[in-house]
N, CA, C, O and the ligand as a Tripos MOL2 file, in Angstrom:
@<TRIPOS>MOLECULE
protein
  313   311    79     0     0
PROTEIN
NO_CHARGES

@<TRIPOS>ATOM
      1 N          93.1900 -237.4020   84.8260 N.3       1 MET1
      2 CA         94.5210 -237.5880   85.4250 C.3       1 MET1
      3 C          95.6210 -236.9960   84.5030 C.2       1 MET1
      4 O          95.7010 -237.3020   83.3140 O.2       1 MET1
      5 N          96.3920 -236.2040   85.0680 N.am      2 ALA2
      6 CA         97.5190 -235.6350   84.2720 C.3       2 ALA2
      7 C          98.6090 -236.7220   84.1080 C.2       2 ALA2
      8 O          98.7290 -237.6300   84.9310 O.2       2 ALA2
      9 N          99.3990 -236.6000   83.0180 N.am      3 GLU3
     10 CA        100.4580 -237.5280   82.7580 C.3       3 GLU3
     11 C         101.8070 -236.8050   82.8330 C.2       3 GLU3
     12 O         101.9010 -235.6030   82.5820 O.2       3 GLU3
     13 N         102.8250 -237.5530   83.1770 N.am      4 VAL4
     14 CA        104.1810 -237.0070   83.2270 C.3       4 VAL4
     15 C         105.0900 -238.0130   82.4840 C.2       4 VAL4
     16 O         104.8270 -239.2150   82.4570 O.2       4 VAL4
     17 N         106.1820 -237.4640   81.8750 N.am      5 THR5
     18 CA        107.2500 -238.2970   81.4260 C.3       5 THR5
     19 C         108.1830 -238.3290   82.6070 C.2       5 THR5
     20 O         108.7920 -237.3220   82.9660 O.2       5 THR5
     21 N         108.2920 -239.5140   83.2170 N.am      6 CYS6
     22 CA        108.8940 -239.6220   84.5340 C.3       6 CYS6
     23 C         110.4500 -239.5360   84.4310 C.2       6 CYS6
     24 O         111.0590 -240.1600   83.5630 O.2       6 CYS6
     25 N         111.0360 -238.7790   85.3040 N.am      7 ALA7
     26 CA        112.5370 -238.5910   85.3220 C.3       7 ALA7
     27 C         113.1760 -239.8940   85.7540 C.2       7 ALA7
     28 O         114.3020 -240.1830   85.3490 O.2       7 ALA7
     29 N         112.5000 -240.6820   86.5560 N.am      8 ARG8
     30 CA        113.1040 -241.8700   87.1140 C.3       8 ARG8
     31 C         113.0220 -243.0830   86.2070 C.2       8 ARG8
     32 O         114.0490 -243.6900   85.9000 O.2       8 ARG8
     33 N         111.8670 -243.4380   85.7870 N.am      9 CYS9
     34 CA        111.6740 -244.6330   84.9660 C.3       9 CYS9
     35 C         111.6440 -244.2980   83.4610 C.2       9 CYS9
     36 O         111.6720 -245.2130   82.6380 O.2       9 CYS9
     37 N         111.5900 -243.0430   83.0960 N.am     10 GLU10
     38 CA        111.5510 -242.5570   81.7480 C.3      10 GLU10
     39 C         110.3630 -243.0450   80.9270 C.2      10 GLU10
     40 O         110.4070 -243.1270   79.6990 O.2      10 GLU10
     41 N         109.3110 -243.3610   81.6560 N.am     11 LYS11
     42 CA        108.0680 -243.7950   80.9920 C.3      11 LYS11
     43 C         107.0480 -242.6700   81.1820 C.2      11 LYS11
     44 O         107.1670 -241.8480   82.0910 O.2      11 LYS11
     45 N         106.0290 -242.6550   80.2900 N.am     12 VAL12
     46 CA        104.8810 -241.7240   80.5260 C.3      12 VAL12
     47 C         104.0050 -242.4310   81.5180 C.2      12 VAL12
     48 O         103.6600 -243.5950   81.3180 O.2      12 VAL12
     49 N         103.6370 -241.7620   82.5780 N.am     13 GLY13
     50 CA        102.8340 -242.3450   83.6090 C.3      13 GLY13
     51 C         101.9040 -241.2850   84.2380 C.2      13 GLY13
     52 O         101.9240 -240.1010   83.9000 O.2      13 GLY13
     53 N         101.1100 -241.7870   85.1520 N.am     14 THR14
     54 CA        100.1980 -240.9040   85.8320 C.3      14 THR14
     55 C         100.9000 -239.9750   86.7890 C.2      14 THR14
     56 O         101.7460 -240.4180   87.5660 O.2      14 THR14
     57 N         100.5880 -238.7480   86.7570 N.am     15 ALA15
     58 CA        101.1530 -237.7640   87.7480 C.3      15 ALA15
     59 C         100.4240 -237.8560   89.0910 C.2      15 ALA15
     60 O          99.2580 -238.2420   89.1780 O.2      15 ALA15
     61 N         101.1480 -237.4940   90.0960 N.am     16 LEU16
     62 CA        100.4790 -237.3990   91.3830 C.3      16 LEU16
     63 C          99.3410 -236.4090   91.3430 C.2      16 LEU16
     64 O          99.4190 -235.3860   90.6620 O.2      16 LEU16
     65 N          98.2520 -236.7200   92.0930 N.am     17 ASP17
     66 CA         97.1040 -235.8290   92.0470 C.3      17 ASP17
     67 C          97.1670 -234.8150   93.2170 C.2      17 ASP17
     68 O          96.2270 -234.0580   93.4590 O.2      17 ASP17
     69 N          98.2470 -234.8320   93.8890 N.am     18 HIS18
     70 CA         98.4240 -233.9070   95.0070 C.3      18 HIS18
     71 C          99.9060 -233.4750   95.1020 C.2      18 HIS18
     72 O         100.7600 -234.1710   94.5530 O.2      18 HIS18
     73 N         100.2320 -232.3930   95.7550 N.am     19 LEU19
     74 CA        101.6240 -232.0950   96.0020 C.3      19 LEU19
     75 C         102.1470 -232.9960   97.0650 C.2      19 LEU19
     76 O         101.5950 -233.0300   98.1640 O.2      19 LEU19
     77 N         103.2010 -233.7360   96.7850 N.am     20 PRO20
     78 CA        103.6370 -234.7200   97.8240 C.3      20 PRO20
     79 C         104.3850 -234.0090   99.0040 C.2      20 PRO20
     80 O         104.5740 -234.5960  100.0700 O.2      20 PRO20
     81 N         104.7880 -232.7670   98.7850 N.am     21 MET21
     82 CA        105.3990 -232.0310   99.8850 C.3      21 MET21
     83 C         105.2580 -230.5340   99.5580 C.2      21 MET21
     84 O         104.9130 -230.1920   98.4270 O.2      21 MET21
     85 N         105.5010 -229.6850  100.4690 N.am     22 ALA22
     86 CA        105.2850 -228.2850  100.2640 C.3      22 ALA22
     87 C         106.3090 -227.6650   99.2880 C.2      22 ALA22
     88 O         107.4280 -228.1480   99.1170 O.2      22 ALA22
     89 N         105.8580 -226.5790   98.6710 N.am     23 GLY23
     90 CA        106.7870 -225.7080   97.9300 C.3      23 GLY23
     91 C         107.2840 -226.2410   96.6190 C.2      23 GLY23
     92 O         106.6820 -227.1240   96.0090 O.2      23 GLY23
     93 N         108.4430 -225.6620   96.1820 N.am     24 ALA24
     94 CA        108.9670 -225.9660   94.8740 C.3      24 ALA24
     95 C         109.3520 -227.4710   94.7290 C.2      24 ALA24
     96 O         109.2350 -228.0770   93.6640 O.2      24 ALA24
     97 N         109.8090 -228.0100   95.8510 N.am     25 ARG25
     98 CA        110.1890 -229.4530   95.8670 C.3      25 ARG25
     99 C         108.9690 -230.3200   95.4560 C.2      25 ARG25
    100 O         109.0670 -231.2000   94.6020 O.2      25 ARG25
    101 N         107.8410 -230.0360   96.0910 N.am     26 GLY26
    102 CA        106.6270 -230.7990   95.7880 C.3      26 GLY26
    103 C         106.1930 -230.6420   94.3910 C.2      26 GLY26
    104 O         105.7920 -231.6130   93.7500 O.2      26 GLY26
    105 N         106.2630 -229.3690   93.8570 N.am     27 ALA27
    106 CA        105.8840 -229.0580   92.5020 C.3      27 ALA27
    107 C         106.7440 -229.7900   91.5150 C.2      27 ALA27
    108 O         106.2540 -230.2900   90.5030 O.2      27 ALA27
    109 N         108.0830 -229.8620   91.8130 N.am     28 LEU28
    110 CA        108.9740 -230.5270   90.9590 C.3      28 LEU28
    111 C         108.6920 -232.0200   90.8580 C.2      28 LEU28
    112 O         108.6880 -232.6020   89.7740 O.2      28 LEU28
    113 N         108.4530 -232.6310   92.0430 N.am     29 VAL29
    114 CA        108.1670 -234.0260   92.0480 C.3      29 VAL29
    115 C         106.8570 -234.3410   91.2800 C.2      29 VAL29
    116 O         106.7560 -235.3200   90.5410 O.2      29 VAL29
    117 N         105.8820 -233.4670   91.4960 N.am     30 ARG30
    118 CA        104.6000 -233.6780   90.8800 C.3      30 ARG30
    119 C         104.7070 -233.6140   89.3240 C.2      30 ARG30
    120 O         104.0400 -234.3420   88.5890 O.2      30 ARG30
    121 N         105.5860 -232.6960   88.8910 N.am     31 SER31
    122 CA        105.7160 -232.4800   87.4380 C.3      31 SER31
    123 C         106.7000 -233.4110   86.7880 C.2      31 SER31
    124 O         106.7590 -233.4380   85.5590 O.2      31 SER31
    125 N         107.4880 -234.1900   87.5330 N.am     32 ARG32
    126 CA        108.5220 -235.0090   86.9290 C.3      32 ARG32
    127 C         108.4580 -236.4650   87.2920 C.2      32 ARG32
    128 O         109.1650 -237.2650   86.6790 O.2      32 ARG32
    129 N         107.6460 -236.8590   88.2610 N.am     33 ILE33
    130 CA        107.6910 -238.2480   88.7590 C.3      33 ILE33
    131 C         106.3070 -238.9180   88.6890 C.2      33 ILE33
    132 O         105.2950 -238.3390   89.0830 O.2      33 ILE33
    133 N         106.3010 -240.1580   88.1720 N.am     34 CYS34
    134 CA        105.0190 -240.8070   88.1050 C.3      34 CYS34
    135 C         104.6320 -241.4700   89.4290 C.2      34 CYS34
    136 O         105.4670 -241.6180   90.3210 O.2      34 CYS34
    137 N         103.4200 -241.8490   89.5460 N.am     35 VAL35
    138 CA        102.8740 -242.4040   90.8450 C.3      35 VAL35
    139 C         103.6270 -243.5960   91.2610 C.2      35 VAL35
    140 O         104.0250 -243.6550   92.4250 O.2      35 VAL35
    141 N         103.8750 -244.5890   90.4050 N.am     36 PRO36
    142 CA        104.6030 -245.8600   90.9170 C.3      36 PRO36
    143 C         106.0010 -245.5060   91.4610 C.2      36 PRO36
    144 O         106.4360 -246.0330   92.4850 O.2      36 PRO36
    145 N         106.6660 -244.6330   90.7710 N.am     37 CYS37
    146 CA        108.0930 -244.2500   91.2690 C.3      37 CYS37
    147 C         107.9620 -243.5280   92.5740 C.2      37 CYS37
    148 O         108.7570 -243.7650   93.4840 O.2      37 CYS37
    149 N         106.9910 -242.6530   92.7060 N.am     38 TRP38
    150 CA        106.7620 -241.9700   94.0150 C.3      38 TRP38
    151 C         106.5610 -242.9630   95.1060 C.2      38 TRP38
    152 O         107.1660 -242.8630   96.1740 O.2      38 TRP38
    153 N         105.6930 -243.9480   94.8410 N.am     39 GLU39
    154 CA        105.3790 -244.9600   95.8770 C.3      39 GLU39
    155 C         106.6020 -245.7310   96.2500 C.2      39 GLU39
    156 O         106.7730 -246.0890   97.4150 O.2      39 GLU39
    157 N         107.4960 -246.0100   95.2590 N.am     40 LEU40
    158 CA        108.7570 -246.7200   95.5770 C.3      40 LEU40
    159 C         109.5630 -245.8480   96.5450 C.2      40 LEU40
    160 O         110.1400 -246.3390   97.5150 O.2      40 LEU40
    161 N         109.5860 -244.5630   96.2610 N.am     41 TRP41
    162 CA        110.3750 -243.7100   97.1390 C.3      41 TRP41
    163 C         109.7180 -243.6350   98.5320 C.2      41 TRP41
    164 O         110.4490 -243.5790   99.5220 O.2      41 TRP41
    165 N         108.4250 -243.6290   98.6560 N.am     42 VAL42
    166 CA        107.8030 -243.5820   99.9200 C.3      42 VAL42
    167 C         108.2660 -244.8260  100.7580 C.2      42 VAL42
    168 O         108.6350 -244.7280  101.9280 O.2      42 VAL42
    169 N         108.2150 -245.9660  100.0800 N.am     43 GLU43
    170 CA        108.6600 -247.1650  100.8020 C.3      43 GLU43
    171 C         110.1380 -247.0760  101.1970 C.2      43 GLU43
    172 O         110.5040 -247.3840  102.3310 O.2      43 GLU43
    173 N         110.9840 -246.6510  100.2470 N.am     44 GLU44
    174 CA        112.4230 -246.5170  100.5160 C.3      44 GLU44
    175 C         112.6470 -245.4760  101.6960 C.2      44 GLU44
    176 O         113.4740 -245.6870  102.5840 O.2      44 GLU44
    177 N         111.8980 -244.4030  101.6470 N.am     45 SER45
    178 CA        112.1480 -243.3890  102.6960 C.3      45 SER45
    179 C         111.7400 -243.9360  104.0760 C.2      45 SER45
    180 O         112.3420 -243.5670  105.0850 O.2      45 SER45
    181 N         110.7330 -244.8050  104.1260 N.am     46 LYS46
    182 CA        110.4120 -245.3240  105.4170 C.3      46 LYS46
    183 C         111.5840 -246.1710  106.0130 C.2      46 LYS46
    184 O         111.8790 -246.1330  107.2070 O.2      46 LYS46
    185 N         112.2240 -246.9330  105.0910 N.am     47 LEU47
    186 CA        113.3420 -247.7390  105.5410 C.3      47 LEU47
    187 C         114.5010 -246.7680  106.0470 C.2      47 LEU47
    188 O         115.1020 -246.9610  107.1040 O.2      47 LEU47
    189 N         114.7410 -245.7490  105.2200 N.am     48 LEU48
    190 CA        115.8070 -244.8090  105.6440 C.3      48 LEU48
    191 C         115.5210 -244.0890  106.9550 C.2      48 LEU48
    192 O         116.3900 -243.8930  107.8040 O.2      48 LEU48
    193 N         114.2320 -243.7020  107.0730 N.am     49 ILE49
    194 CA        113.8470 -243.0450  108.3510 C.3      49 ILE49
    195 C         114.0350 -243.8910  109.5300 C.2      49 ILE49
    196 O         114.5120 -243.4450  110.5730 O.2      49 ILE49
    197 N         113.6530 -245.1470  109.3730 N.am     50 ASN50
    198 CA        113.8280 -246.1270  110.4760 C.3      50 ASN50
    199 C         115.3300 -246.3790  110.7070 C.2      50 ASN50
    200 O         115.7990 -246.3890  111.8450 O.2      50 ASN50
    201 N         116.0620 -246.5800  109.6200 N.am     51 HIS51
    202 CA        117.4830 -246.9750  109.6930 C.3      51 HIS51
    203 C         118.2810 -245.8790  110.3730 C.2      51 HIS51
    204 O         119.1000 -246.1590  111.2480 O.2      51 HIS51
    205 N         118.0470 -244.6020  109.9690 N.am     52 HIS52
    206 CA        118.8030 -243.5020  110.4560 C.3      52 HIS52
    207 C         118.1450 -242.8570  111.6340 C.2      52 HIS52
    208 O         118.7520 -241.9550  112.2120 O.2      52 HIS52
    209 N         116.9390 -243.2390  112.0540 N.am     53 GLY53
    210 CA        116.2620 -242.5740  113.1580 C.3      53 GLY53
    211 C         115.9760 -241.1490  112.8790 C.2      53 GLY53
    212 O         116.1120 -240.3080  113.7670 O.2      53 GLY53
    213 N         115.5800 -240.8370  111.6640 N.am     54 ILE54
    214 CA        115.2550 -239.4400  111.2970 C.3      54 ILE54
    215 C         113.8730 -239.1210  111.8100 C.2      54 ILE54
    216 O         112.9070 -239.8730  111.6800 O.2      54 ILE54
    217 N         113.8580 -237.9140  112.4180 N.am     55 GLU55
    218 CA        112.6050 -237.4110  112.9770 C.3      55 GLU55
    219 C         111.9610 -236.4680  111.9250 C.2      55 GLU55
    220 O         112.3170 -235.2940  111.8220 O.2      55 GLU55
    221 N         110.9850 -237.0360  111.1360 N.am     56 VAL56
    222 CA        110.5040 -236.2800  109.9760 C.3      56 VAL56
    223 C         109.7280 -235.0590  110.3620 C.2      56 VAL56
    224 O         109.5470 -234.1790  109.5200 O.2      56 VAL56
    225 N         109.2600 -234.9460  111.5690 N.am     57 ALA57
    226 CA        108.5580 -233.7270  112.0100 C.3      57 ALA57
    227 C         109.5260 -232.5440  112.1310 C.2      57 ALA57
    228 O         109.1220 -231.3820  112.1570 O.2      57 ALA57
    229 N         110.8080 -232.8830  112.2040 N.am     58 ASP58
    230 CA        111.8360 -231.8510  112.4280 C.3      58 ASP58
    231 C         112.4180 -231.4470  111.0920 C.2      58 ASP58
    232 O         113.0830 -232.2650  110.4560 O.2      58 ASP58
    233 N         112.1950 -230.1870  110.6200 N.am     59 PRO59
    234 CA        112.6590 -229.8250  109.3130 C.3      59 PRO59
    235 C         114.1120 -230.0130  109.0470 C.2      59 PRO59
    236 O         114.5170 -230.3760  107.9430 O.2      59 PRO59
    237 N         114.9360 -229.7540  110.1050 N.am     60 GLN60
    238 CA        116.3470 -229.9470  109.9660 C.3      60 GLN60
    239 C         116.7120 -231.3820  109.6480 C.2      60 GLN60
    240 O         117.5680 -231.6500  108.8050 O.2      60 GLN60
    241 N         116.0520 -232.2990  110.3320 N.am     61 GLN61
    242 CA        116.3250 -233.6930  110.0690 C.3      61 GLN61
    243 C         115.7830 -234.1490  108.7480 C.2      61 GLN61
    244 O         116.3940 -234.9710  108.0650 O.2      61 GLN61
    245 N         114.6630 -233.6310  108.3920 N.am     62 ARG62
    246 CA        113.9360 -234.0210  107.1690 C.3      62 ARG62
    247 C         114.8280 -233.6350  106.0180 C.2      62 ARG62
    248 O         114.8310 -234.3440  105.0120 O.2      62 ARG62
    249 N         115.5980 -232.5400  106.0970 N.am     63 LYS63
    250 CA        116.5040 -232.1510  105.0850 C.3      63 LYS63
    251 C         117.5240 -233.2620  104.6810 C.2      63 LYS63
    252 O         117.9470 -233.3400  103.5270 O.2      63 LYS63
    253 N         117.8700 -234.0460  105.5910 N.am     64 ARG64
    254 CA        118.7970 -235.1270  105.2610 C.3      64 ARG64
    255 C         118.3020 -236.0350  104.1850 C.2      64 ARG64
    256 O         119.0830 -236.6350  103.4460 O.2      64 ARG64
    257 N         116.9480 -236.1400  104.0910 N.am     65 LEU65
    258 CA        116.4000 -237.0770  103.1100 C.3      65 LEU65
    259 C         116.3930 -236.4630  101.6430 C.2      65 LEU65
    260 O         116.2850 -237.2000  100.6630 O.2      65 LEU65
    261 N         116.5080 -235.1320  101.5370 N.am     66 TYR66
    262 CA        116.2800 -234.5260  100.2280 C.3      66 TYR66
    263 C         117.3420 -234.9720   99.2150 C.2      66 TYR66
    264 O         116.9690 -235.3880   98.1180 O.2      66 TYR66
    265 N         118.7050 -234.9050   99.5380 N.am     67 PRO67
    266 CA        119.6690 -235.3510   98.5090 C.3      67 PRO67
    267 C         119.4780 -236.8220   98.1800 C.2      67 PRO67
    268 O         119.6890 -237.2170   97.0340 O.2      67 PRO67
    269 N         119.0940 -237.6340   99.1270 N.am     68 ILE68
    270 CA        118.8810 -239.0380   98.8470 C.3      68 ILE68
    271 C         117.6690 -239.2270   97.9450 C.2      68 ILE68
    272 O         117.6620 -240.0610   97.0390 O.2      68 ILE68
    273 N         116.6500 -238.4290   98.2220 N.am     69 MET69
    274 CA        115.4670 -238.4760   97.3710 C.3      69 MET69
    275 C         115.7610 -237.9930   95.9480 C.2      69 MET69
    276 O         115.2410 -238.5360   94.9740 O.2      69 MET69
    277 N         116.5860 -236.9830   95.8520 N.am     70 ALA70
    278 CA        116.9310 -236.4360   94.5500 C.3      70 ALA70
    279 C         117.6820 -237.5370   93.6990 C.2      70 ALA70
    280 O         117.4470 -237.6890   92.5000 O.2      70 ALA70
    281 N         118.5530 -238.2570   94.3640 N.am     71 GLU71
    282 CA        119.2880 -239.2670   93.6880 C.3      71 GLU71
    283 C         118.3640 -240.4190   93.2720 C.2      71 GLU71
    284 O         118.4350 -240.9460   92.1620 O.2      71 GLU71
    285 N         117.5320 -240.7650   94.1810 N.am     72 PHE72
    286 CA        116.6290 -241.9040   93.9840 C.3      72 PHE72
    287 C         115.6820 -241.6460   92.8070 C.2      72 PHE72
    288 O         115.4380 -242.5220   91.9770 O.2      72 PHE72
    289 N         115.1600 -240.4220   92.7620 N.am     73 LEU73
    290 CA        114.2200 -240.0800   91.7390 C.3      73 LEU73
    291 C         114.9010 -239.4810   90.5110 C.2      73 LEU73
    292 O         114.2050 -239.0510   89.5910 O.2      73 LEU73
    293 N         116.1750 -239.4390   90.4620 N.am     74 LYS74
    294 CA        116.9490 -238.8520   89.3310 C.3      74 LYS74
    295 C         116.4980 -237.4190   88.9960 C.2      74 LYS74
    296 O         116.3320 -237.0270   87.8410 O.2      74 LYS74
    297 N         116.3150 -236.6810   90.0790 N.am     75 LEU75
    298 CA        115.9820 -235.2650   89.9250 C.3      75 LEU75
    299 C         117.2010 -234.4330   90.2240 C.2      75 LEU75
    300 O         118.1070 -234.8930   90.9180 O.2      75 LEU75
    301 N         117.2460 -233.1990   89.7090 N.am     76 PRO76
    302 CA        118.3210 -232.3110   90.1750 C.3      76 PRO76
    303 C         118.2680 -232.0780   91.6600 C.2      76 PRO76
    304 O         117.2230 -232.3380   92.2560 O.2      76 PRO76
    305 N         119.2530 -231.6360   92.2660 N.am     77 GLU77
    306 CA        119.3930 -231.3700   93.6690 C.3      77 GLU77
    307 C         118.1220 -230.7140   94.2120 C.2      77 GLU77
    308 O         117.7190 -229.6710   93.6980 O.2      77 GLU77
    309 N         117.4810 -231.2830   95.2260 N.am     78 LEU78
    310 CA        116.2440 -230.7140   95.7120 C.3      78 LEU78
    311 C         116.4830 -229.7810   96.8830 C.2      78 LEU78
    312 O         115.5350 -229.2090   97.4210 O.2      78 LEU78
    313 ZN        108.4230 -243.3600   87.0570 Zn       79 ZN79
@<TRIPOS>BOND
     1     1     2 1
     2     2     3 1
     3     3     4 2
     4     3     5 am
     5     5     6 1
     6     6     7 1
     7     7     8 2
     8     7     9 am
     9     9    10 1
    10    10    11 1
    11    11    12 2
    12    11    13 am
    13    13    14 1
    14    14    15 1
    15    15    16 2
    16    15    17 am
    17    17    18 1
    18    18    19 1
    19    19    20 2
    20    19    21 am
    21    21    22 1
    22    22    23 1
    23    23    24 2
    24    23    25 am
    25    25    26 1
    26    26    27 1
    27    27    28 2
    28    27    29 am
    29    29    30 1
    30    30    31 1
    31    31    32 2
    32    31    33 am
    33    33    34 1
    34    34    35 1
    35    35    36 2
    36    35    37 am
    37    37    38 1
    38    38    39 1
    39    39    40 2
    40    39    41 am
    41    41    42 1
    42    42    43 1
    43    43    44 2
    44    43    45 am
    45    45    46 1
    46    46    47 1
    47    47    48 2
    48    47    49 am
    49    49    50 1
    50    50    51 1
    51    51    52 2
    52    51    53 am
    53    53    54 1
    54    54    55 1
    55    55    56 2
    56    55    57 am
    57    57    58 1
    58    58    59 1
    59    59    60 2
    60    59    61 am
    61    61    62 1
    62    62    63 1
    63    63    64 2
    64    63    65 am
    65    65    66 1
    66    66    67 1
    67    67    68 2
    68    67    69 am
    69    69    70 1
    70    70    71 1
    71    71    72 2
    72    71    73 am
    73    73    74 1
    74    74    75 1
    75    75    76 2
    76    75    77 am
    77    77    78 1
    78    78    79 1
    79    79    80 2
    80    79    81 am
    81    81    82 1
    82    82    83 1
    83    83    84 2
    84    83    85 am
    85    85    86 1
    86    86    87 1
    87    87    88 2
    88    87    89 am
    89    89    90 1
    90    90    91 1
    91    91    92 2
    92    91    93 am
    93    93    94 1
    94    94    95 1
    95    95    96 2
    96    95    97 am
    97    97    98 1
    98    98    99 1
    99    99   100 2
   100    99   101 am
   101   101   102 1
   102   102   103 1
   103   103   104 2
   104   103   105 am
   105   105   106 1
   106   106   107 1
   107   107   108 2
   108   107   109 am
   109   109   110 1
   110   110   111 1
   111   111   112 2
   112   111   113 am
   113   113   114 1
   114   114   115 1
   115   115   116 2
   116   115   117 am
   117   117   118 1
   118   118   119 1
   119   119   120 2
   120   119   121 am
   121   121   122 1
   122   122   123 1
   123   123   124 2
   124   123   125 am
   125   125   126 1
   126   126   127 1
   127   127   128 2
   128   127   129 am
   129   129   130 1
   130   130   131 1
   131   131   132 2
   132   131   133 am
   133   133   134 1
   134   134   135 1
   135   135   136 2
   136   135   137 am
   137   137   138 1
   138   138   139 1
   139   139   140 2
   140   139   141 am
   141   141   142 1
   142   142   143 1
   143   143   144 2
   144   143   145 am
   145   145   146 1
   146   146   147 1
   147   147   148 2
   148   147   149 am
   149   149   150 1
   150   150   151 1
   151   151   152 2
   152   151   153 am
   153   153   154 1
   154   154   155 1
   155   155   156 2
   156   155   157 am
   157   157   158 1
   158   158   159 1
   159   159   160 2
   160   159   161 am
   161   161   162 1
   162   162   163 1
   163   163   164 2
   164   163   165 am
   165   165   166 1
   166   166   167 1
   167   167   168 2
   168   167   169 am
   169   169   170 1
   170   170   171 1
   171   171   172 2
   172   171   173 am
   173   173   174 1
   174   174   175 1
   175   175   176 2
   176   175   177 am
   177   177   178 1
   178   178   179 1
   179   179   180 2
   180   179   181 am
   181   181   182 1
   182   182   183 1
   183   183   184 2
   184   183   185 am
   185   185   186 1
   186   186   187 1
   187   187   188 2
   188   187   189 am
   189   189   190 1
   190   190   191 1
   191   191   192 2
   192   191   193 am
   193   193   194 1
   194   194   195 1
   195   195   196 2
   196   195   197 am
   197   197   198 1
   198   198   199 1
   199   199   200 2
   200   199   201 am
   201   201   202 1
   202   202   203 1
   203   203   204 2
   204   203   205 am
   205   205   206 1
   206   206   207 1
   207   207   208 2
   208   207   209 am
   209   209   210 1
   210   210   211 1
   211   211   212 2
   212   211   213 am
   213   213   214 1
   214   214   215 1
   215   215   216 2
   216   215   217 am
   217   217   218 1
   218   218   219 1
   219   219   220 2
   220   219   221 am
   221   221   222 1
   222   222   223 1
   223   223   224 2
   224   223   225 am
   225   225   226 1
   226   226   227 1
   227   227   228 2
   228   227   229 am
   229   229   230 1
   230   230   231 1
   231   231   232 2
   232   231   233 am
   233   233   234 1
   234   234   235 1
   235   235   236 2
   236   235   237 am
   237   237   238 1
   238   238   239 1
   239   239   240 2
   240   239   241 am
   241   241   242 1
   242   242   243 1
   243   243   244 2
   244   243   245 am
   245   245   246 1
   246   246   247 1
   247   247   248 2
   248   247   249 am
   249   249   250 1
   250   250   251 1
   251   251   252 2
   252   251   253 am
   253   253   254 1
   254   254   255 1
   255   255   256 2
   256   255   257 am
   257   257   258 1
   258   258   259 1
   259   259   260 2
   260   259   261 am
   261   261   262 1
   262   262   263 1
   263   263   264 2
   264   263   265 am
   265   265   266 1
   266   266   267 1
   267   267   268 2
   268   267   269 am
   269   269   270 1
   270   270   271 1
   271   271   272 2
   272   271   273 am
   273   273   274 1
   274   274   275 1
   275   275   276 2
   276   275   277 am
   277   277   278 1
   278   278   279 1
   279   279   280 2
   280   279   281 am
   281   281   282 1
   282   282   283 1
   283   283   284 2
   284   283   285 am
   285   285   286 1
   286   286   287 1
   287   287   288 2
   288   287   289 am
   289   289   290 1
   290   290   291 1
   291   291   292 2
   292   291   293 am
   293   293   294 1
   294   294   295 1
   295   295   296 2
   296   295   297 am
   297   297   298 1
   298   298   299 1
   299   299   300 2
   300   299   301 am
   301   301   302 1
   302   302   303 1
   303   303   304 2
   304   303   305 am
   305   305   306 1
   306   306   307 1
   307   307   308 2
   308   307   309 am
   309   309   310 1
   310   310   311 1
   311   311   312 2
@<TRIPOS>SUBSTRUCTURE
     1 MET1         2 RESIDUE 1 A MET
     2 ALA2         6 RESIDUE 1 A ALA
     3 GLU3        10 RESIDUE 1 A GLU
     4 VAL4        14 RESIDUE 1 A VAL
     5 THR5        18 RESIDUE 1 A THR
     6 CYS6        22 RESIDUE 1 A CYS
     7 ALA7        26 RESIDUE 1 A ALA
     8 ARG8        30 RESIDUE 1 A ARG
     9 CYS9        34 RESIDUE 1 A CYS
    10 GLU10       38 RESIDUE 1 A GLU
    11 LYS11       42 RESIDUE 1 A LYS
    12 VAL12       46 RESIDUE 1 A VAL
    13 GLY13       50 RESIDUE 1 A GLY
    14 THR14       54 RESIDUE 1 A THR
    15 ALA15       58 RESIDUE 1 A ALA
    16 LEU16       62 RESIDUE 1 A LEU
    17 ASP17       66 RESIDUE 1 A ASP
    18 HIS18       70 RESIDUE 1 A HIS
    19 LEU19       74 RESIDUE 1 A LEU
    20 PRO20       78 RESIDUE 1 A PRO
    21 MET21       82 RESIDUE 1 A MET
    22 ALA22       86 RESIDUE 1 A ALA
    23 GLY23       90 RESIDUE 1 A GLY
    24 ALA24       94 RESIDUE 1 A ALA
    25 ARG25       98 RESIDUE 1 A ARG
    26 GLY26      102 RESIDUE 1 A GLY
    27 ALA27      106 RESIDUE 1 A ALA
    28 LEU28      110 RESIDUE 1 A LEU
    29 VAL29      114 RESIDUE 1 A VAL
    30 ARG30      118 RESIDUE 1 A ARG
    31 SER31      122 RESIDUE 1 A SER
    32 ARG32      126 RESIDUE 1 A ARG
    33 ILE33      130 RESIDUE 1 A ILE
    34 CYS34      134 RESIDUE 1 A CYS
    35 VAL35      138 RESIDUE 1 A VAL
    36 PRO36      142 RESIDUE 1 A PRO
    37 CYS37      146 RESIDUE 1 A CYS
    38 TRP38      150 RESIDUE 1 A TRP
    39 GLU39      154 RESIDUE 1 A GLU
    40 LEU40      158 RESIDUE 1 A LEU
    41 TRP41      162 RESIDUE 1 A TRP
    42 VAL42      166 RESIDUE 1 A VAL
    43 GLU43      170 RESIDUE 1 A GLU
    44 GLU44      174 RESIDUE 1 A GLU
    45 SER45      178 RESIDUE 1 A SER
    46 LYS46      182 RESIDUE 1 A LYS
    47 LEU47      186 RESIDUE 1 A LEU
    48 LEU48      190 RESIDUE 1 A LEU
    49 ILE49      194 RESIDUE 1 A ILE
    50 ASN50      198 RESIDUE 1 A ASN
    51 HIS51      202 RESIDUE 1 A HIS
    52 HIS52      206 RESIDUE 1 A HIS
    53 GLY53      210 RESIDUE 1 A GLY
    54 ILE54      214 RESIDUE 1 A ILE
    55 GLU55      218 RESIDUE 1 A GLU
    56 VAL56      222 RESIDUE 1 A VAL
    57 ALA57      226 RESIDUE 1 A ALA
    58 ASP58      230 RESIDUE 1 A ASP
    59 PRO59      234 RESIDUE 1 A PRO
    60 GLN60      238 RESIDUE 1 A GLN
    61 GLN61      242 RESIDUE 1 A GLN
    62 ARG62      246 RESIDUE 1 A ARG
    63 LYS63      250 RESIDUE 1 A LYS
    64 ARG64      254 RESIDUE 1 A ARG
    65 LEU65      258 RESIDUE 1 A LEU
    66 TYR66      262 RESIDUE 1 A TYR
    67 PRO67      266 RESIDUE 1 A PRO
    68 ILE68      270 RESIDUE 1 A ILE
    69 MET69      274 RESIDUE 1 A MET
    70 ALA70      278 RESIDUE 1 A ALA
    71 GLU71      282 RESIDUE 1 A GLU
    72 PHE72      286 RESIDUE 1 A PHE
    73 LEU73      290 RESIDUE 1 A LEU
    74 LYS74      294 RESIDUE 1 A LYS
    75 LEU75      298 RESIDUE 1 A LEU
    76 PRO76      302 RESIDUE 1 A PRO
    77 GLU77      306 RESIDUE 1 A GLU
    78 LEU78      310 RESIDUE 1 A LEU
    79 ZN79       313 GROUP 0 **** ****
């Protein structure tokens, strides 16, 4: 298991063993975010998706989540 120094919790933790999403965004998350913090975001994003009625299959709508995700994970703009 690879380790990361997590941008969100600032601890050394286990890296994701898969790309959580396609492209550079997924690579950045994988290289900067630990598994527990990613799982927190997954839970948070479910609430946001329900609350805002975001259709995640639609790339245009999915984009609305990226700035919120960047802030939540303390990553640069995604
Ligand atoms: Zn973390």
